[in-house]
Structure formats: C-alpha cells, structure tokens
C-alpha positions in Angstrom: -10.3 26.6 3.2 -9.1 28.1 -0.1 -5.5 27.5 1.1 -6.3 23.9 1.8 -7.8 23.5 -1.7 -4.8 25.1 -3.4 -2.5 22.8 -1.4 -4.6 19.7 -2.4 -4.2 20.6 -6.0 -0.5 21.1 -5.7 -0.2 17.8 -4.0 -2.0 15.9 -6.7 0.2 17.5 -9.3 3.4 16.3 -7.4 1.9 12.8 -7.0 1.2 12.4 -10.7 4.6 13.7 -12.0 6.6 12.0 -9.1 4.9 8.6 -9.9 5.8 9.0 -13.6 9.5 9.7 -12.8 9.7 7.0 -10.1 8.3 4.2 -12.4 10.6 5.2 -15.3 13.6 5.2 -13.0 12.7 2.0 -11.1 12.0 0.1 -14.3 15.4 1.2 -15.8 17.3 0.2 -12.7 15.6 -3.2 -12.7 16.5 -3.9 -16.2 20.1 -2.3 -15.8 20.9 -4.5 -12.9 19.1 -7.6 -14.1 16.6 -7.6 -11.3 13.0 -8.8 -12.0 10.5 -5.9 -12.1 8.3 -7.7 -9.6 11.1 -7.5 -7.0 11.6 -3.8 -7.6 7.9 -3.2 -7.3 7.7 -5.3 -4.0 10.7 -3.4 -2.4 11.8 0.0 -3.7 8.6 1.1 -5.2 6.4 -0.3 -2.4 8.6 1.3 0.3 8.7 4.6 -1.5 4.8 4.8 -1.9 4.3 3.5 1.7 6.2 6.4 3.3 3.1 8.6 3.6 1.3 5.8 5.5 4.3 5.5 7.8 4.3 9.2 8.6 0.6 9.4 9.3 0.4 6.1 11.2 3.4 6.8 13.5 2.4 10.5 14.1 -1.2 9.2 14.9 0.1 6.6 17.3 2.3 9.2 19.1 -0.8 11.4 19.4 -2.9 8.4 20.6 -5.2 8.9 17.6 -5.8 5.2 17.4 -8.8 5.4 15.0 -6.6 7.2 12.4 -3.6 5.0 12.9 -5.5 1.7 12.4 -8.0 3.1 9.9 -5.1 4.4 7.8 -3.6 1.0 7.4 -6.7 -1.2 7.0 -8.3 1.5 4.8 -5.2 1.9 2.7 -4.9 -1.8 2.2 -8.5 -2.2 1.1 -8.1 0.6 -1.3 -4.9 -0.8 -2.7 -6.4 -4.2 -3.3 -9.7 -3.0 -4.8 -9.1 0.5 -6.4 -5.4 0.4 -7.3 -5.4 -3.1 -8.7 -8.9 -2.6 -10.1 -8.3 0.6 -11.9 -4.9 -0.5 -13.3 -6.6 -3.6 -14.6 -9.4 -1.7 -16.3 -6.8 0.4 -18.0 -4.8 -2.5 -19.0 -5.3 -6.3 -17.9 -2.4 -7.5 -15.8 -0.8 -10.9 -16.1 0.0 -12.5 -12.8 2.7 -15.1 -12.3 1.8 -18.1 -10.1 5.0 -17.7 -8.2 3.9 -14.2 -7.2 0.5 -15.5 -6.0 2.2 -18.3 -4.1 4.7 -16.1 -2.3 3.5 -12.4 -2.3 -0.2 -12.6 -2.4 -0.3 -15.3 0.2 2.1 -13.3 2.3 -0.2 -10.3 2.0 -3.1 -12.3 3.3 -0.9 -13.7 6.2 0.1 -10.3 7.3 -3.6 -9.3 7.5 -4.2 -12.4 9.6 -1.3 -11.5 11.9 -2.7 -8.0 12.2 -6.0 -9.5 13.4 -4.3 -11.8 15.8 -2.3 -9.0 17.3 -5.5 -6.8 17.5 -7.3 -9.3 19.7 -4.2 -11.0 21.0 -5.8 -14.4 20.5 -2.5 -16.2 21.2 -1.6 -14.9 24.6 -4.2 -12.5 25.9 -7.6 -12.7 24.4 -9.2 -10.0 26.7 -6.7 -7.4 25.6 -7.7 -5.6 22.2 -4.5 -3.6 21.3 -1.5 -3.7 19.1 1.1 -3.9 21.7 4.9 -3.6 21.6 5.1 -7.4 21.3 2.6 -7.4 18.5 4.5 -4.8 16.7 7.8 -6.6 17.2 6.4 -9.8 15.8 5.1 -7.9 12.7 8.5 -6.2 12.2 10.3 -9.5 12.6 8.1 -11.3 9.9 8.5 -8.3 7.5 12.3 -8.3 8.0 12.4 -12.1 7.1 10.2 -11.5 4.1 12.3 -8.6 2.7 15.5 -10.7 3.3 14.1 -13.5 1.3 13.1 -11.1 -1.5 16.6 -9.6 -1.8 18.3 -13.0 -1.6 16.1 -14.3 -4.3 16.8 -11.3 -6.5 20.5 -11.7 -6.1 20.4 -15.5 -6.9 18.1 -15.0 -9.9 19.9 -12.0 -11.2 20.1 -11.8 -15.0 23.3 -10.6 -16.4 21.9 -9.6 -19.8 21.3 -5.9 -20.5 18.1 -4.7 -22.1 19.1 -1.8 -24.2 18.8 0.9 -21.5 19.5 4.3 -23.1 19.3 6.2 -19.9 22.5 6.2 -17.7 22.2 4.6 -14.3 22.9 7.9 -12.4 20.0 9.5 -14.3 17.7 6.6 -13.4 18.7 6.9 -9.8 18.0 10.7 -9.9 14.6 10.0 -11.4 13.8 7.5 -8.7 14.9 9.8 -5.9 13.2 12.9 -7.2 10.0 11.0 -8.0 10.0 9.5 -4.5 10.4 12.9 -2.9 7.6 14.3 -5.0 5.4 11.4 -4.1 6.0 11.7 -0.5 5.6 15.4 -0.4 2.6 15.3 -2.5 1.0 12.6 -0.4 1.6 14.7 2.7 0.1 17.8 1.2 -3.0 15.9 -0.1 -3.6 14.2 3.3 -3.1 17.3 5.5 -5.3 19.6 3.3 -8.0 16.9 2.8 -8.1 16.1 6.6 -8.4 19.8 7.3 -11.3 20.0 4.8 -12.9 16.9 6.2 -12.9 18.2 9.8 -14.4 21.5 8.6 -17.4 19.4 7.4 -17.7 17.6 10.8 -16.5 14.1 9.9 -15.5 11.8 12.8 -11.8 10.7 13.4 -12.8 7.1 12.5 -14.4 8.2 9.3 -11.5 10.4 8.4 -9.0 7.6 9.0 -10.8 5.1 6.8 -11.6 7.5 4.0 -9.8 10.8 3.6 -6.5 9.7 5.2 -6.6 6.1 3.8 -7.4 7.3 0.3 -4.9 10.2 0.5 -2.0 7.9 1.7 -3.0 5.4 -1.1 -2.7 8.0 -3.8 1.0 7.3 -4.4 0.2 3.6 -4.9 -2.7 4.5 -7.1 -0.9 7.0 -9.3 2.3 4.8 -9.5 0.4 1.6 -10.4 -1.7 3.3 -13.1 1.3 4.9 -14.6 3.1 1.5 -14.5 0.1 -0.1 -16.1 0.0 2.5 -18.9 3.7 1.8 -19.6 3.0 -2.0 -19.7 5.0 -2.6 -16.4 2.3 -4.8 -14.9 4.8 -6.5 -12.6 5.7 -3.1 -11.0 2.0 -2.2 -10.7 1.0 -5.4 -8.9 4.3 -5.7 -6.9 3.7 -2.1 -5.8 0.3 -3.0 -4.3 1.3 -6.4 -2.7 4.5 -4.9 -1.4 2.7 -1.8 0.0 0.0 -4.0 1.7 2.7 -6.1 3.3 4.6 -3.1 4.5 1.7 -1.2 5.7 0.9 -3.9 8.2 4.3 -5.4 8.9 6.5 -2.3 9.0 4.1 0.7 9.5 1.7 -0.9 11.9 4.5 -2.8 13.5 6.6 0.4 14.1 3.6 2.2 15.3 2.8 -0.5 17.9 6.4 -0.6 19.0 6.4 3.2 19.5 3.0 3.3 21.4 0.4 0.6 22.0 -2.6 1.1 19.7 -6.0 0.4 21.2 -8.4 -1.5 19.0 -12.2 -1.1 18.8 -14.7 -3.6 17.5 -15.3 -1.7 14.3 -11.5 -1.8 13.6 -11.8 -5.6 13.9 -14.7 -5.6 11.4 -12.5 -3.7 8.9 -9.7 -6.3 9.4 -12.1 -9.1 8.7 -13.4 -7.4 5.5 -9.7 -7.0 4.3 -8.9 -10.7 5.0 -12.2 -11.7 3.3 -11.5 -9.6 0.2 -8.0 -10.6 -0.1 -9.1 -14.4 0.1 -12.0 -13.9 -2.3 -10.0 -12.2 -5.1 -7.2 -14.8 -4.8 -9.5 -17.4 -6.5 -10.0 -15.7 -9.9 -6.3 -14.7 -9.9 -5.2 -18.2 -9.3 -7.5 -19.7 -11.9 -6.7 -17.3 -14.6 -3.3 -15.9 -13.7 -4.3 -12.4 -14.7 -6.5 -9.5 -13.6 -8.9 -8.9 -16.4 -10.9 -5.7 -17.0 -14.0 -7.5 -15.7 -12.3 -8.5 -12.4 -10.9 -4.9 -12.1 -14.5 -3.5 -12.5 -15.8 -5.9 -9.9 -13.1 -4.7 -7.5 -14.1 -1.1 -8.1 -17.7 -1.9 -7.4 -16.8 -3.7 -4.2 -14.9 -0.6 -3.0 -17.9 1.5 -3.7 -20.0 -0.8 -1.5 -17.4 -0.8 1.3 -17.5 3.1 1.2 -21.3 3.1 1.5 -21.0 0.7 4.4 -18.4 2.7 6.5 -20.2 6.0 5.8 -23.6 4.5 7.0 -22.5 2.4 10.1 
C-alpha cells in the first residue's frame, strides 16, 4: 500500500509539470504557425491528454472488463464537463466563441448521442445492448471526418502574422513532447496506484471505473486546462475539454469496440443519459452569455458532487 501511495504522489507531480510544459509548448506552436489556439486545444492537446483513457479503455476491452471500459469514458466525460471546465472557470472566467459552440460543443453532444445509440443499437438491433464492431467503426468514421474538418479549417484560416515568440520552434516542440510524455506517464501511474488502493478497500469494478479510473484518466485534462486558464489561454482550456470528450467517445470507445465488443448494462445507459442531459443543460447559459462565469463554474462543480453521491449510493 505504501508503494502505491508513493507512485500516486510521483504521478501527480508528473501530471502537474507535464501539463505546464505542454500548454506552453502548444500555445507557442499555435502562435508561431498562425493556427488558432482553439484548434490546437481541440486536436494536439486533446489527443495528448486523452491517451491515458485510450490505454485504459482498450486494455479493459481486451480483458472484457466492460464496466471499466465504459465507465472510464462516460465518467471521464462527465468529469471533464463539470469539474475541468467548472474549476477552470472558477479560477478565471472563460470566454466562449459562438462558432465553437455551434461546431465543437454541438459535436460533443452528438458524439454522446451516437454512443447511446450504439449502446442500445436502436437503429438496427434494439434488443442487443453492446458497443459492437460496427458501432465502433461508425464512431471512428465520424471522428475522422470531424478531425479532417478541423485541420482543413485551420489551414484555410491560418494567420501569417507572427506573435513575438521568443522561444524557438524546436524548443516548443520539445516542451510539447516532454510534457505529453510526463502527462501520459503520470496519468498511468495515478490510475494504476489509485485502482490498486481502491480494490484494497473493496470497491466494485463499476464504481472503480466511474470514479477512480475516470477521475485518474481525466487528471491530465484537469491539470492542463487549469494551467491554461491561469495563463489566460481559455481557448486551449475549453478546446482541450471539448476535444477530449469527442475523442473519448469517437476514437477511444470506437477503437475499443472494434477491438472487442463491449457489453452494456442498464446503469451504463443511465450514465450516458446523464452525460447527454448535462451537456444539453449547460449549453443554454454558454449560448446566452458566450462565457463560462465563476457562478456557472461553481454550479458545475456542485452538480459533479451530486453525481458522485448518486453513483456511490446506487
């Protein structure tokens, strides 16, 4: 147990410093290449911070630990939306462009709906409750189309002006690579040690997937977005969350389903419905005000506490 605690502490340290380096490097690269920060957050940062979820979900799918695979994705997305955005907004209110809401926030909600549709197979086999190979292929295809659109838009809207970057591009790339490595390694150390501690205390696989594993794999998004918010990079902070939520479902759950069908329980469907409802509800204040205020962030955090009480007690 002592070894697990030591590994947990080291993992947290790697996450914090890795996120700091990664945000600095990604922000510099975006400005150097004239690419909007929101696109960097939705692609490079989101993919980097989603790698722990990918490793956990694919491994869980191969081991037929369906509760961990599904709980990891749905639990991580709920935490990203409520805790990561909420805490970042409490630290510093984030402005939200309407174009981001129309494209990326709506896409995040659409991916949650596709996950639910795949889980219950309402289109072709309502009696089967599993993320099948076909479901996974559909999720991967939609994600590929979305990423292609993002990259094409970034190239089209590229800004030629330089923004006074003092750090050479190779150094920024090294910061990104080193930060990503630290985030991934730290995330795995935190998840493995926390899961070991959780099992020692007799927690079920479902509860571990929705809490310890989901929270652990969301720590890179949390630390990265908080660091970005502190640095005033609100677009990277928000883009990281939206991009991660899209990739968690489309890429990670899609790949897991292609590798091995993932059986779905009714409580998994309930969590998917909660994710969809929360995504839809918080779209309203964001659309009206075009920002995430400290008050909205506080409400998000309170909602997550309520959700945690619910999953522990059910």
